[in-house]
py3Dmol code that shows the C-alpha trace and the ligand (Angstrom):
import py3Dmol

protein = """\
ATOM      1  CA  UNK A   1      11.016  -7.286 -10.241  1.00  0.00           C
ATOM      2  CA  UNK A   2      13.919  -4.892 -10.684  1.00  0.00           C
ATOM      3  CA  UNK A   3      14.698  -2.003 -12.979  1.00  0.00           C
ATOM      4  CA  UNK A   4      18.051  -0.231 -13.251  1.00  0.00           C
ATOM      5  CA  UNK A   5      18.382   2.905 -15.353  1.00  0.00           C
ATOM      6  CA  UNK A   6      21.624   4.410 -16.638  1.00  0.00           C
ATOM      7  CA  UNK A   7      22.064   8.168 -16.861  1.00  0.00           C
ATOM      8  CA  UNK A   8      24.736  10.640 -17.882  1.00  0.00           C
ATOM      9  CA  UNK A   9      26.259  12.911 -20.469  1.00  0.00           C
ATOM     10  CA  UNK A  10      26.490  11.941 -24.129  1.00  0.00           C
ATOM     11  CA  UNK A  11      29.258   9.364 -24.677  1.00  0.00           C
ATOM     12  CA  UNK A  12      29.709   8.706 -20.947  1.00  0.00           C
ATOM     13  CA  UNK A  13      29.551   4.954 -21.559  1.00  0.00           C
ATOM     14  CA  UNK A  14      25.880   4.226 -20.865  1.00  0.00           C
ATOM     15  CA  UNK A  15      25.453   1.848 -23.797  1.00  0.00           C
ATOM     16  CA  UNK A  16      28.481  -0.259 -22.846  1.00  0.00           C
ATOM     17  CA  UNK A  17      27.683  -0.363 -19.128  1.00  0.00           C
ATOM     18  CA  UNK A  18      24.002  -1.163 -19.683  1.00  0.00           C
ATOM     19  CA  UNK A  19      24.845  -3.953 -22.158  1.00  0.00           C
ATOM     20  CA  UNK A  20      27.439  -5.494 -19.820  1.00  0.00           C
ATOM     21  CA  UNK A  21      25.076  -5.162 -16.872  1.00  0.00           C
ATOM     22  CA  UNK A  22      22.202  -6.827 -18.725  1.00  0.00           C
ATOM     23  CA  UNK A  23      24.517  -9.634 -19.760  1.00  0.00           C
ATOM     24  CA  UNK A  24      25.834 -10.165 -16.225  1.00  0.00           C
ATOM     25  CA  UNK A  25      22.381 -10.050 -14.639  1.00  0.00           C
ATOM     26  CA  UNK A  26      20.851 -12.100 -17.424  1.00  0.00           C
ATOM     27  CA  UNK A  27      18.113  -9.562 -17.976  1.00  0.00           C
ATOM     28  CA  UNK A  28      16.548  -7.634 -20.850  1.00  0.00           C
ATOM     29  CA  UNK A  29      18.207  -4.516 -22.190  1.00  0.00           C
ATOM     30  CA  UNK A  30      15.794  -1.776 -23.252  1.00  0.00           C
ATOM     31  CA  UNK A  31      17.437   0.484 -25.780  1.00  0.00           C
ATOM     32  CA  UNK A  32      16.476   2.769 -28.604  1.00  0.00           C
ATOM     33  CA  UNK A  33      19.078   2.107 -31.331  1.00  0.00           C
ATOM     34  CA  UNK A  34      20.652   5.367 -32.552  1.00  0.00           C
ATOM     35  CA  UNK A  35      20.895   4.029 -36.113  1.00  0.00           C
ATOM     36  CA  UNK A  36      17.099   3.649 -36.248  1.00  0.00           C
ATOM     37  CA  UNK A  37      16.498   7.284 -35.289  1.00  0.00           C
ATOM     38  CA  UNK A  38      15.580   9.200 -38.468  1.00  0.00           C
ATOM     39  CA  UNK A  39      15.542  12.620 -36.815  1.00  0.00           C
ATOM     40  CA  UNK A  40      18.844  12.722 -34.897  1.00  0.00           C
ATOM     41  CA  UNK A  41      21.084  13.486 -37.924  1.00  0.00           C
ATOM     42  CA  UNK A  42      18.600  16.166 -39.053  1.00  0.00           C
ATOM     43  CA  UNK A  43      18.637  17.667 -35.561  1.00  0.00           C
ATOM     44  CA  UNK A  44      22.429  17.891 -35.381  1.00  0.00           C
ATOM     45  CA  UNK A  45      22.390  19.592 -38.765  1.00  0.00           C
ATOM     46  CA  UNK A  46      19.659  22.105 -37.912  1.00  0.00           C
ATOM     47  CA  UNK A  47      18.678  22.248 -34.228  1.00  0.00           C
ATOM     48  CA  UNK A  48      16.232  25.139 -34.566  1.00  0.00           C
ATOM     49  CA  UNK A  49      14.185  23.294 -37.142  1.00  0.00           C
ATOM     50  CA  UNK A  50      14.175  19.810 -35.635  1.00  0.00           C
ATOM     51  CA  UNK A  51      14.578  20.187 -31.838  1.00  0.00           C
ATOM     52  CA  UNK A  52      10.889  20.016 -30.987  1.00  0.00           C
ATOM     53  CA  UNK A  53      10.225  17.100 -33.331  1.00  0.00           C
ATOM     54  CA  UNK A  54      13.217  15.210 -31.923  1.00  0.00           C
ATOM     55  CA  UNK A  55      12.050  15.705 -28.338  1.00  0.00           C
ATOM     56  CA  UNK A  56       8.558  14.404 -29.163  1.00  0.00           C
ATOM     57  CA  UNK A  57      10.139  11.450 -30.931  1.00  0.00           C
ATOM     58  CA  UNK A  58      12.385  10.610 -27.949  1.00  0.00           C
ATOM     59  CA  UNK A  59       9.551  11.079 -25.464  1.00  0.00           C
ATOM     60  CA  UNK A  60       7.377   8.633 -27.338  1.00  0.00           C
ATOM     61  CA  UNK A  61      10.144   6.036 -27.798  1.00  0.00           C
ATOM     62  CA  UNK A  62      11.295   6.359 -24.168  1.00  0.00           C
ATOM     63  CA  UNK A  63       7.747   5.946 -22.919  1.00  0.00           C
ATOM     64  CA  UNK A  64       7.283   2.748 -24.919  1.00  0.00           C
ATOM     65  CA  UNK A  65      10.469   1.309 -23.388  1.00  0.00           C
ATOM     66  CA  UNK A  66       9.547   2.379 -19.852  1.00  0.00           C
ATOM     67  CA  UNK A  67       6.101   0.793 -20.111  1.00  0.00           C
ATOM     68  CA  UNK A  68       7.742  -2.462 -21.191  1.00  0.00           C
ATOM     69  CA  UNK A  69      10.462  -2.256 -18.539  1.00  0.00           C
ATOM     70  CA  UNK A  70       8.170  -1.458 -15.638  1.00  0.00           C
ATOM     71  CA  UNK A  71       5.777  -4.259 -16.556  1.00  0.00           C
ATOM     72  CA  UNK A  72       8.382  -6.978 -17.177  1.00  0.00           C
ATOM     73  CA  UNK A  73      10.795  -8.579 -14.838  1.00  0.00           C
ATOM     74  CA  UNK A  74      14.393  -7.371 -14.463  1.00  0.00           C
ATOM     75  CA  UNK A  75      15.263  -4.680 -16.974  1.00  0.00           C
ATOM     76  CA  UNK A  76      18.050  -2.264 -17.773  1.00  0.00           C
ATOM     77  CA  UNK A  77      17.282   1.067 -19.454  1.00  0.00           C
ATOM     78  CA  UNK A  78      20.123   3.038 -21.031  1.00  0.00           C
ATOM     79  CA  UNK A  79      18.715   6.513 -20.356  1.00  0.00           C
ATOM     80  CA  UNK A  80      15.940   7.992 -18.208  1.00  0.00           C
ATOM     81  CA  UNK A  81      12.918   9.963 -19.373  1.00  0.00           C
ATOM     82  CA  UNK A  82      13.879  12.726 -16.914  1.00  0.00           C
ATOM     83  CA  UNK A  83      17.040  13.389 -18.895  1.00  0.00           C
ATOM     84  CA  UNK A  84      15.001  13.950 -22.037  1.00  0.00           C
ATOM     85  CA  UNK A  85      13.347  16.793 -20.166  1.00  0.00           C
ATOM     86  CA  UNK A  86      16.816  18.166 -19.431  1.00  0.00           C
ATOM     87  CA  UNK A  87      17.693  18.063 -23.146  1.00  0.00           C
ATOM     88  CA  UNK A  88      14.439  19.874 -23.898  1.00  0.00           C
ATOM     89  CA  UNK A  89      15.209  22.572 -21.332  1.00  0.00           C
ATOM     90  CA  UNK A  90      18.678  23.061 -22.817  1.00  0.00           C
ATOM     91  CA  UNK A  91      17.094  23.469 -26.238  1.00  0.00           C
ATOM     92  CA  UNK A  92      14.785  26.098 -24.780  1.00  0.00           C
ATOM     93  CA  UNK A  93      17.758  27.916 -23.222  1.00  0.00           C
ATOM     94  CA  UNK A  94      19.601  27.784 -26.548  1.00  0.00           C
ATOM     95  CA  UNK A  95      16.612  29.184 -28.454  1.00  0.00           C
ATOM     96  CA  UNK A  96      16.088  25.999 -30.477  1.00  0.00           C
ATOM     97  CA  UNK A  97      12.529  25.607 -29.218  1.00  0.00           C
ATOM     98  CA  UNK A  98      10.054  28.247 -28.119  1.00  0.00           C
ATOM     99  CA  UNK A  99       8.491  28.644 -24.676  1.00  0.00           C
ATOM    100  CA  UNK A 100       5.128  27.486 -26.090  1.00  0.00           C
ATOM    101  CA  UNK A 101       6.748  24.347 -27.503  1.00  0.00           C
ATOM    102  CA  UNK A 102       8.411  23.693 -24.167  1.00  0.00           C
ATOM    103  CA  UNK A 103       5.109  24.135 -22.299  1.00  0.00           C
ATOM    104  CA  UNK A 104       3.328  21.701 -24.640  1.00  0.00           C
ATOM    105  CA  UNK A 105       6.174  19.205 -24.203  1.00  0.00           C
ATOM    106  CA  UNK A 106       6.145  19.531 -20.413  1.00  0.00           C
ATOM    107  CA  UNK A 107       2.379  19.084 -20.246  1.00  0.00           C
ATOM    108  CA  UNK A 108       2.623  15.948 -22.384  1.00  0.00           C
ATOM    109  CA  UNK A 109       5.480  14.602 -20.257  1.00  0.00           C
ATOM    110  CA  UNK A 110       3.552  15.204 -17.008  1.00  0.00           C
ATOM    111  CA  UNK A 111       0.530  13.507 -18.516  1.00  0.00           C
ATOM    112  CA  UNK A 112       2.651  10.479 -19.475  1.00  0.00           C
ATOM    113  CA  UNK A 113       4.279  10.340 -16.047  1.00  0.00           C
ATOM    114  CA  UNK A 114       0.813  10.184 -14.485  1.00  0.00           C
ATOM    115  CA  UNK A 115       0.266   6.955 -16.430  1.00  0.00           C
ATOM    116  CA  UNK A 116       3.436   5.548 -14.871  1.00  0.00           C
ATOM    117  CA  UNK A 117       1.996   6.365 -11.422  1.00  0.00           C
ATOM    118  CA  UNK A 118      -0.657   3.687 -12.031  1.00  0.00           C
ATOM    119  CA  UNK A 119       1.862   0.980 -12.919  1.00  0.00           C
ATOM    120  CA  UNK A 120       2.954  -1.671 -10.402  1.00  0.00           C
ATOM    121  CA  UNK A 121       6.379  -0.020 -10.321  1.00  0.00           C
ATOM    122  CA  UNK A 122       6.582   3.759 -10.550  1.00  0.00           C
ATOM    123  CA  UNK A 123      10.314   4.390 -10.630  1.00  0.00           C
ATOM    124  CA  UNK A 124      13.527   2.453 -11.191  1.00  0.00           C
ATOM    125  CA  UNK A 125      15.122   0.631  -8.255  1.00  0.00           C
ATOM    126  CA  UNK A 126      18.370   2.407  -8.956  1.00  0.00           C
ATOM    127  CA  UNK A 127      19.681   5.198 -11.160  1.00  0.00           C
ATOM    128  CA  UNK A 128      23.334   4.780 -12.128  1.00  0.00           C
ATOM    129  CA  UNK A 129      24.831   8.136 -13.118  1.00  0.00           C
ATOM    130  CA  UNK A 130      28.013   7.961 -15.200  1.00  0.00           C
ATOM    131  CA  UNK A 131      30.029  11.108 -14.615  1.00  0.00           C
ATOM    132  CA  UNK A 132      32.686  12.326 -17.098  1.00  0.00           C
ATOM    133  CA  UNK A 133      34.701  15.521 -17.391  1.00  0.00           C
ATOM    134  CA  UNK A 134      34.137  17.745 -20.407  1.00  0.00           C
ATOM    135  CA  UNK A 135      37.557  16.816 -21.810  1.00  0.00           C
ATOM    136  CA  UNK A 136      36.810  13.129 -21.463  1.00  0.00           C
ATOM    137  CA  UNK A 137      33.468  13.710 -23.201  1.00  0.00           C
ATOM    138  CA  UNK A 138      35.253  15.363 -26.166  1.00  0.00           C
ATOM    139  CA  UNK A 139      37.740  12.489 -26.277  1.00  0.00           C
ATOM    140  CA  UNK A 140      34.985   9.831 -26.255  1.00  0.00           C
ATOM    141  CA  UNK A 141      32.921  11.660 -28.876  1.00  0.00           C
ATOM    142  CA  UNK A 142      35.880  11.871 -31.250  1.00  0.00           C
ATOM    143  CA  UNK A 143      36.871   8.263 -30.570  1.00  0.00           C
ATOM    144  CA  UNK A 144      33.488   6.778 -31.405  1.00  0.00           C
ATOM    145  CA  UNK A 145      33.287   8.992 -34.489  1.00  0.00           C
ATOM    146  CA  UNK A 146      29.533   9.204 -35.141  1.00  0.00           C
ATOM    147  CA  UNK A 147      29.518  11.620 -38.081  1.00  0.00           C
ATOM    148  CA  UNK A 148      26.647  13.867 -36.981  1.00  0.00           C
ATOM    149  CA  UNK A 149      28.089  14.392 -33.470  1.00  0.00           C
ATOM    150  CA  UNK A 150      31.508  15.629 -34.614  1.00  0.00           C
ATOM    151  CA  UNK A 151      32.535  19.217 -33.858  1.00  0.00           C
ATOM    152  CA  UNK A 152      34.423  21.376 -36.336  1.00  0.00           C
ATOM    153  CA  UNK A 153      35.793  24.082 -34.050  1.00  0.00           C
ATOM    154  CA  UNK A 154      36.804  26.233 -37.009  1.00  0.00           C
ATOM    155  CA  UNK A 155      33.240  26.943 -38.061  1.00  0.00           C
ATOM    156  CA  UNK A 156      30.498  29.063 -36.525  1.00  0.00           C
ATOM    157  CA  UNK A 157      28.279  25.986 -36.305  1.00  0.00           C
ATOM    158  CA  UNK A 158      31.078  24.075 -34.555  1.00  0.00           C
ATOM    159  CA  UNK A 159      31.407  26.819 -31.960  1.00  0.00           C
ATOM    160  CA  UNK A 160      27.640  26.704 -31.378  1.00  0.00           C
ATOM    161  CA  UNK A 161      27.740  22.913 -31.036  1.00  0.00           C
ATOM    162  CA  UNK A 162      30.543  23.226 -28.517  1.00  0.00           C
ATOM    163  CA  UNK A 163      28.521  25.730 -26.465  1.00  0.00           C
ATOM    164  CA  UNK A 164      25.516  23.357 -26.545  1.00  0.00           C
ATOM    165  CA  UNK A 165      27.596  20.434 -25.293  1.00  0.00           C
ATOM    166  CA  UNK A 166      29.222  22.615 -22.614  1.00  0.00           C
ATOM    167  CA  UNK A 167      25.865  23.838 -21.313  1.00  0.00           C
ATOM    168  CA  UNK A 168      24.521  20.293 -21.332  1.00  0.00           C
ATOM    169  CA  UNK A 169      27.561  19.069 -19.387  1.00  0.00           C
ATOM    170  CA  UNK A 170      27.180  21.772 -16.720  1.00  0.00           C
ATOM    171  CA  UNK A 171      23.437  21.255 -16.359  1.00  0.00           C
ATOM    172  CA  UNK A 172      23.850  17.485 -16.150  1.00  0.00           C
ATOM    173  CA  UNK A 173      25.759  17.819 -12.850  1.00  0.00           C
ATOM    174  CA  UNK A 174      22.922  19.880 -11.333  1.00  0.00           C
ATOM    175  CA  UNK A 175      20.351  17.512 -12.767  1.00  0.00           C
ATOM    176  CA  UNK A 176      21.963  14.579 -10.958  1.00  0.00           C
ATOM    177  CA  UNK A 177      22.138  16.427  -7.637  1.00  0.00           C
ATOM    178  CA  UNK A 178      18.409  17.238  -7.869  1.00  0.00           C
ATOM    179  CA  UNK A 179      17.299  13.768  -9.019  1.00  0.00           C
ATOM    180  CA  UNK A 180      15.122  12.193  -6.340  1.00  0.00           C
ATOM    181  CA  UNK A 181      12.776   9.691  -7.991  1.00  0.00           C
ATOM    182  CA  UNK A 182      14.781   6.671  -6.807  1.00  0.00           C
ATOM    183  CA  UNK A 183      18.024   5.697  -5.040  1.00  0.00           C
ATOM    184  CA  UNK A 184      21.032   6.788  -7.104  1.00  0.00           C
ATOM    185  CA  UNK A 185      24.750   6.241  -7.436  1.00  0.00           C
ATOM    186  CA  UNK A 186      27.399   8.315  -9.217  1.00  0.00           C
ATOM    187  CA  UNK A 187      30.358   6.588 -10.879  1.00  0.00           C
ATOM    188  CA  UNK A 188      33.439   8.562 -11.902  1.00  0.00           C
ATOM    189  CA  UNK A 189      33.960   7.303 -15.447  1.00  0.00           C
ATOM    190  CA  UNK A 190      37.151   9.327 -15.856  1.00  0.00           C
ATOM    191  CA  UNK A 191      38.775   6.589 -13.782  1.00  0.00           C
ATOM    192  CA  UNK A 192      37.387   3.480 -15.451  1.00  0.00           C
ATOM    193  CA  UNK A 193      37.534   1.870 -18.862  1.00  0.00           C
ATOM    194  CA  UNK A 194      34.644  -0.577 -18.753  1.00  0.00           C
ATOM    195  CA  UNK A 195      36.079  -2.547 -21.681  1.00  0.00           C
ATOM    196  CA  UNK A 196      38.918  -3.476 -19.363  1.00  0.00           C
ATOM    197  CA  UNK A 197      37.892  -6.487 -17.238  1.00  0.00           C
ATOM    198  CA  UNK A 198      39.452  -5.308 -13.961  1.00  0.00           C
ATOM    199  CA  UNK A 199      37.827  -1.893 -14.249  1.00  0.00           C
ATOM    200  CA  UNK A 200      34.512  -3.434 -15.201  1.00  0.00           C
ATOM    201  CA  UNK A 201      34.590  -5.748 -12.153  1.00  0.00           C
ATOM    202  CA  UNK A 202      35.006  -2.689  -9.917  1.00  0.00           C
ATOM    203  CA  UNK A 203      32.199  -0.758 -11.592  1.00  0.00           C
ATOM    204  CA  UNK A 204      29.914  -3.788 -11.483  1.00  0.00           C
ATOM    205  CA  UNK A 205      30.545  -4.258  -7.767  1.00  0.00           C
ATOM    206  CA  UNK A 206      29.673  -0.617  -7.039  1.00  0.00           C
ATOM    207  CA  UNK A 207      26.408  -0.929  -8.967  1.00  0.00           C
ATOM    208  CA  UNK A 208      25.413  -4.226  -7.371  1.00  0.00           C
ATOM    209  CA  UNK A 209      26.215  -3.001  -3.846  1.00  0.00           C
ATOM    210  CA  UNK A 210      24.053   0.086  -4.410  1.00  0.00           C
ATOM    211  CA  UNK A 211      21.330  -2.025  -5.950  1.00  0.00           C
ATOM    212  CA  UNK A 212      21.315  -4.495  -3.026  1.00  0.00           C
ATOM    213  CA  UNK A 213      21.030  -1.607  -0.585  1.00  0.00           C
ATOM    214  CA  UNK A 214      18.159  -0.125  -2.567  1.00  0.00           C
ATOM    215  CA  UNK A 215      16.234  -3.401  -2.716  1.00  0.00           C
ATOM    216  CA  UNK A 216      16.934  -4.129   0.960  1.00  0.00           C
ATOM    217  CA  UNK A 217      15.553  -0.705   1.870  1.00  0.00           C
ATOM    218  CA  UNK A 218      12.456  -1.477  -0.193  1.00  0.00           C
ATOM    219  CA  UNK A 219      11.934  -4.818   1.617  1.00  0.00           C
ATOM    220  CA  UNK A 220      12.297  -3.185   5.034  1.00  0.00           C
ATOM    221  CA  UNK A 221       9.737  -0.528   4.262  1.00  0.00           C
TER     222      UNK A 221
END
"""
ligand_1 = """\
31
ATP
N 16.311 13.972 -25.605
C 17.359 14.126 -26.387
N 17.560 15.306 -27.022
C 18.597 15.505 -27.853
N 19.510 14.566 -28.116
C 19.373 13.390 -27.504
C 18.307 13.096 -26.602
N 18.464 11.822 -26.150
C 19.573 11.354 -26.754
N 20.116 12.281 -27.563
C 21.299 12.135 -28.429
O 21.249 10.912 -29.107
C 22.566 10.421 -29.332
C 22.637 9.005 -28.867
O 22.293 8.912 -27.535
P 22.448 7.553 -26.746
O 21.485 7.610 -25.646
O 22.445 6.393 -27.666
O 23.841 7.512 -26.179
P 24.906 8.522 -25.727
O 24.314 9.725 -25.111
O 25.788 8.804 -26.850
O 25.608 7.772 -24.583
P 26.588 6.621 -24.296
O 27.778 6.765 -25.171
O 26.871 6.908 -22.862
O 25.884 5.346 -24.496
C 23.505 11.370 -28.619
O 24.032 12.271 -29.572
C 22.587 12.085 -27.654
O 23.000 13.350 -27.373
"""
view = py3Dmol.view(width=600, height=400)
view.addModel(protein, "pdb")
view.setStyle({"model": 0}, {"cartoon": {"style": "trace"}})
view.addModel(ligand_1, "xyz")
view.setStyle({"model": 1}, {"stick": {}})
view.zoomTo()
view.show()
């Protein structure tokens, strides 16, 4: 039984890497399709109003996927539940949710994580963190062109959005350094285009080597 979870900043390439990885390993891909999320566009339009609702929505959806992934054989998840907590904290810092809302969220999250403690597998075998620079993030966001994510720098809202993304990017680096639930690997995605076969082969090898080490460690325990 093996579970690999992808992590990293918005538009770092998690969806592409997790899909290619699932295909290569012939395993299930656990994703929450963005197009099915009714709250995300509302959130990007009015963070103060929808941040708390969005976080509860993500927490619930993520938990459903984790339960499935940790019970089944061989799974790839395209984002970790611990990152949702990071998003929630950023929203607290930005004043989009209140301290009381954050406390309720955190209590619910801890309660859910206790359920995971009773499952045969409590954490992924490997966390793959995709690292990108802020400039690369802006480039990727513009390139993929999801309407609600676009930044209009000439407006007050655009400036606020930019500050949100910047804070998230900075905090993501710290988040990765502190992450300790499972073995982890950081991949510098500024250097690789995973749609290019040569680059993908290199990235895949790094992930598999780290994964083999992680599983070997587990067997020797
Ligand atoms: N907990 C959360 N709080 C706020 N926004 C979130 C949260 N989780 C995901 N999102 C947002 O949902 C959108 C889609 O996220 P998704 O996980 O599909 O991929 P992504 O972050 O764009 O990454 P990639 O391009 O690497 O696949 C992004 O705008 C992301 O910021």
